[in-house]
C-alpha positions, 0 to 999 in steps of 0.5 A: 797326477791330474789329467791334462785335458783340453779346455773349451766347448766340446762341440764348437761351431765353425765361423760359417755356422756362427755367422749363419745362425747369428747374422739374421739377428744383427741389424744396422742402427741409423740415427737422425736428428729432428729434421731426419738428417743422418747423425750416426750409424752403428749396429744392434742385436735382436734380444727379444720380440721387437727389441734391439740392444745397442750401445748408448753412444750409438744413439746419443746424438739422435732424436729419431731412430731406425733399424735396417734388417734384410734390406728393409728399414723399420722405425724404432724408439728408445726403450731402456737406457743405462748411460753409465754402462753404455747399454741401451735398447730400442723398441722396433714393433714391426721387426720380426727377426728372431732373438739371439740366444744369450750366453754368460761371461762367467765360464769364458777363458782367455784364448777362447775364440770369439766372433763379432758381427756388425756393420764396421764403416757401414758394411752390413753383416761383417764377420770378424774373428779373434780371441779373448785376450783378457777378462776383467771382473766388473760389477755384474759381469766380466768386461771383455778385451778381444782381438776381433777387429772392430771399427766405427759402425761395429759398436752395439753389434754382437760378440758371440762365443763358439756356440753362437751365444751372445756374450757381449757388445763390441763397444770401444777400440783404442789404437795406441801402438796396438789395437785394443778392442773391448766389449761390454758383458752380456750380463749388462744387457740382461740387467738393463730393464732393472737399471734403466735411467730416466735421465735426459741427455744433459744429466748423462755422465761426461764419460761412461764407466765403460769409457773409463774402464777401457782407458784404464785397461789400455794404460795397464796394458802399456804398464804406464803406472803413473798415468793409471794412477792419475786416471784412477784418481780422476775416475773415483772423483767423477764416479765415486760409487763405481766399484771398478774405479776403486779397484783400478785405484787399488791396482795402481797404488799396488804398483807403486808399493803403496800397500796401505792405500791399495788396501783402502781402495779395495775395501772401498770397492767392496763397500760398494759391491761386496760380491766383487770377487776381483776386489777381494782377491786384490785385497788378499794380495795386498794383505799378503804383501803387508805381512797380514797373512791371516787377513790375506787368507780370509780375503782370498777365501771370500773371493773364491766363495764368489768365484771358485773358478778363478785359478789365480786366486787359488794360487794366491791362497796357496802361497798365503797358506804356504807362507803361514806354514800350512803346507797341506792346505797349500797343496790342496789350494795349488791343486785347484787351479790345475783342475780349472786350467791344467796349463797354469805353469806357476801353479805346477811350480808352486805345487812342486815346491810345496811337495819338496817342503813336505818331503814328498820328493817322489812327486817332483818328477811328475810335476817336472814332466807336466811343466816340460809340456807347458813351459820348458824354461820354467821346467828347467828352472824347477829341475835345477832349483827344486828337484836337484838340491 
């Protein structure tokens, strides 16, 4: 049996240690018009010598910029811009603050603690703590849904992991019955110099892909599938070269049982970005749903070549193998997500059910005992439906 081990950093820092290490690299961004009148305020993070990164929507209404750090204000100028991803940087030659260490979104887990540092409502160097509530694969990283509170002024600040590494920039919050907070991934910060746009304000998109995505996630969270379908259709019309827009459309069609249209949408996402693991997984699920098991297996395998740490995709592959009669391969596939996430109850359930198909009844009690530690209701169902018969 697999050992049930805790998942997460071995040497996680306390909130105080995170703040002490990261706050000297967080600044307040001030935005003025040509006459020097205030037009807005946000946050920023030092990522290099004299380089501050922030959200584009923080600076979009301004002509002149400055950053405030440790009680002093420094003149700044726009450096690199990616309006579609809502990530921009400023050049601040006189700023001597140290850069933050950059992390990665690839190894993050739902439930992991995160810390936001910024200037909500202009209150400089405010720390808020929360967890990652969802991870959304997008081209070039993973969009982060978080519970750490943010508000106007937080945009462009730093989102840090338990080691104090920058993993994203808090960007939007939507309040519709519950607060939904979002951060763009640090990978978009790293890619900024290669993706910078020379477009002027008049040619900027009316909505950035981050805004479109945040709205899609909010509708998915509410399970408002008709609204999600309308939103995704509008998104693909407005940004037809955005892979995540087609992915959202595939999800929406799938929720309405329009499997053929879902397959077309996922395929279009993959034409734009062949390395989009979540789109391969969505395609695999849709093929499976349509009864095309061989194609489903191939799509799941493509997804796992790109992201072998995706526990749910391993579970999907296991089901596809099992439904094709390849129970030995199904068992191998179900074991993989349990190495990644030992608390994945459904993987335990399907692993046990597949053991029973193979006649390996001696291993069912071990699965049952593991399930009892994770989900007692599911464990009872497993015992009554799988172990007893």
